[in-house]
N, C-alpha and C positions, 0 to 999 in steps of 0.2 A: 482498398476497399473506401467505396462513397459514403457519401450523408446528407441530408437535406435534414435543414433546421425548421424548427416550426417558429418563426420570430415573432407569432402573435402572443407567445406566451409571456413574452421578455421583453425589453426597452434596455437594448444594451448599450443605451448611452448615461447610465444612471448608478450610481453606489447602490450597495442594500444586498437584499436575496431575492433569489428568483428561480421558479423552472425554467427545464429547458428541457427540449425532445430533438431525439434527430432519425435519420431512417437510413439503417444501414442496409446499401443497396446491391452491395455484391455479399447476399445472405439469401437464407434459405430458412431459415424458421426464425420467430420471436424475433425482429428484424428492427421493430420499434423501439427506441429506447429512450430513457429519462434519466437524466437526472439536475442536481440543483447547483448552483453556482452563488459566490457571495463573492462582493467586491467590498474591499476595506474604503473607509471615508478618505483615508488618506491620498485615493486613488480620483478623488474628485474636487472639482473649483468650490466656491461657497453656492452655487447653486445645485449642488449637486450633481455635477453632471460631469463623467469620466474625461480625464483629460490622456493624450495622447493614445488617439484610437487608432487610428490607420496606420498601420504597421508599415504600408507602401510610401510613405509622406517620409522621406528620407529626413525632412527637418523633426517631425514627430520621433525618429530612431535616435536621432543624436540627443534630445531633450530630454527620453524617457527615461527615469529609472527604475529596472529590472527588477519586477519582485518574483518569488516566489508563486510556483502552483505548490498546492498540497494536495492530496485528494486522500479524502477520510474514506475508506471501505468499511462497509457493515458486514455483521457476521448472518452467519444462514439463519432462517427464523426471521431477523430483522429486518428493518425497515432503515433507508437513508434518516427520518426524522430522530430515532437516538442517535448518531453520529452530531447530527445538528445542535442538537441541544446541546453538546458537549464542545464542539467547537466551531460554531458562529463568533462565540467573543474570544475566544484565541485567533483568529483569525484577526480579528479587527485588531488585538490591542498589538498583534506581532507583526501584523502588514502582509500578509499575503494574501494571495485567489485561492479561497477554497471552492474545491470539488465532491461532491458528492454523488457517486451513483449508484443510483437504484438496481438493483438486482432480479431477474427475472423470477415470479414467484418466490422472492427473498432466499435466491441463490446466486452463485458465482460458479462458472467454472474453471476450476483452478486444479486440472487434473485429476488430480484426488481426494477434490472435496470441493462442493457439494450439492447433494440435492437436484433439483428438476434438473439445473446449469450445466453440471458435469454431466448428468444422464442424457441431455440432449447434446452436451458437445458444443454450447453454444459459446462466440466466440467474442467474451470476454475481455479478452486484451485486444483484439479489434478494437473493442466499444472502448476502450481506455484511450486506445491511439487515435480515435476519431476525436474524442473530445478535447484531445493536446492539439490535433491537427486546428481544429475548429478556434479554438481561444488565440493560437499563435497568428493564426490569418486574420484575426479580428482586432487582434490589440498590441500594441508596439510595447508595452510594461511588462509581458511576460515573454519566456523563451522554452525552449521544449529542452534545454540545458540547465535549467533552474528548477526542476519539478519533482516532485516527492512525494509519498507515500505514507499511510499509516494505516493502518487496518489490523480488525481483531475477529479472531478467530475464522471463520470462513473467509473474512477479509485480510486475514495474515496471511494464509495459504496465496491468496490471490494476490498481495503486495507482493508477495516472495516471487511469484510463478512471472507476472509481469515487469521484474525486476529493471530489464533493458530499457525500457521507458522511463525509467528514475534514476536519478543523482543520488537518491540514498533510499532506504524504505525503513520503515518502523514496525516489524509482523508483533501483535500483542498476539498469545496463547494460538499460535496459528503458524506451519513455517513448511517450505516445502523440502523434502529432504532427497530429493534426485541427486545424484553421484554427478551427473552431469552438468554442476552449478556455471561452469563457464558460458555455457550456451545458454543458459534462462536469463544469465547477464550479459549475451553479446561477448563475452569475454573483457569487458570493461569494469574496472573497477568501480564496485559499490558501495557507500556505503551501507553499516547495519545496524543497528540498533532493538536489539529483539529481548522479548519480557517474556517470561514465564513462570508458572509457578507449579512448586513442587506435586503440590495439590490437586491439580488442574485433572477431572475424572474423565473432562469431555475430547481434550486434544492429550493426552496421556503426557509425561515428563519422558516417558522411556521411547516412546515415539509410536506410531501406528503402522499394524502390519496386521499380514497373515497368520504369523507364531502364534498357534495356539496357548505355547507355557507365557505368552507377555499379555497383557493387564489389556481389555476391549478399548476402543474407544468409541466414541458417538457418532449418530448421525451415518453408519456404514462406510467411515475411513478406512476400518479396519479391513472391509471386505474385499473380495476381488470382483472385476478385475484390474480395478487401481491399482490397489494397494498393494506395496512391495513383500517378499514372502519375511524380509529380513528387516526390525526395527530398525531407527536410526534416533537418539535419543535427542534431545535440546541441546545440550551439550555437544555432541557428534557432531550435528546442525552447525553447529553454530563454528566447531575447529574445521570444519570441512569449506565453510565459507573463509573465514581468516587464511585459511591455505592457497585455496585454490582460487577465489576470488580476488582479493583482498592483496594476497600476498603479505602475509604480515611476517614477521621473524618468527620462525620455531622456537618456544621455548627449551629448554635441555629435560633432560628425564629430572635431575634435582630441584630443577627451579619452580619456586610458587607462582600461581596465576597475579598479574596485576591488579591489585583492587584499587578503581577510580572512583566507586563511590561503595557507602554501607551506611545501613541505618537499623540497628538492633531494633527500634521499637515496631518498627514496620515489616523487619524481619525480610530484608533487601539486600542483598551485595551485586553489586556488577564489577565484572573484568573488562578491560577495555586490551586488545592487541595488540602489541610494540612494533614500530618499523611498517604501518600497515601504510599500503596506497590509497586506502580512504578508511576513517574511521570503521572502529570494529569491536560493537560493546554489547556485551551480553547481561543482561538484567535478572538474578533468578529470586523468586519468592520462596519464602517456607509456607505461607499460608497464602489463599486470595481464590484460590480454587482456579472456574473459567474467569474469572474475571479480575484482573491485577488490580 
């Protein structure tokens, strides 16, 4: 899948926040896409010019220090501005290149969620893949091997659905429950830092499915044809990821979960898989609704 950049919107030689657009050439619908990108000041010299731009220059490749690319993926009905208000300062503090993709009509197609993008079967995985390819072809300080994603709600579904593009993902209040998880991750161990509230009524903790005896999720996530007949809870999805993707050591029936973090005041308990080939952590919140 090809792309065409609109370079008039952005100077790729400076640090800071810029708007970008691309045209997906092997595409039939909603092919012009947009995203924001933020380069932290650590990547620039005293004149605010990016260092190590050309990845085809062998000297640049040797001198450049690889910094992570982090995708921050918004939820259904939201825009990238919401993610930007949270993540621009974080990118600056922790020194990573931040990418905020914009969903068509405030939605992404993550197979089971959500909205226009799902209904039209838009290729949002291809959109993400093009962004990564564009960055790695232009800059020596990024690599497709050091690319991560955090997503909220529809963005959580999307981060999980596109997990094969990332080294690790952090889905918040949204997750995939496909039983063929190795296919989603290209059968490669992929870090998971999953967050969900027990009182989430939008994406139910018990899962989203067509089973009429189960609580209904928002935004047609529980509806046919995309929703499964049986629900997969947050805990079950985490356990599947630990087993099928990251090959964690299976606890015996008498073993208690390993608690890696807890905060009674916030009502959060995190557990981390043992013997995993990549970090595998689930944080469960007693309250917090759809925004933990």
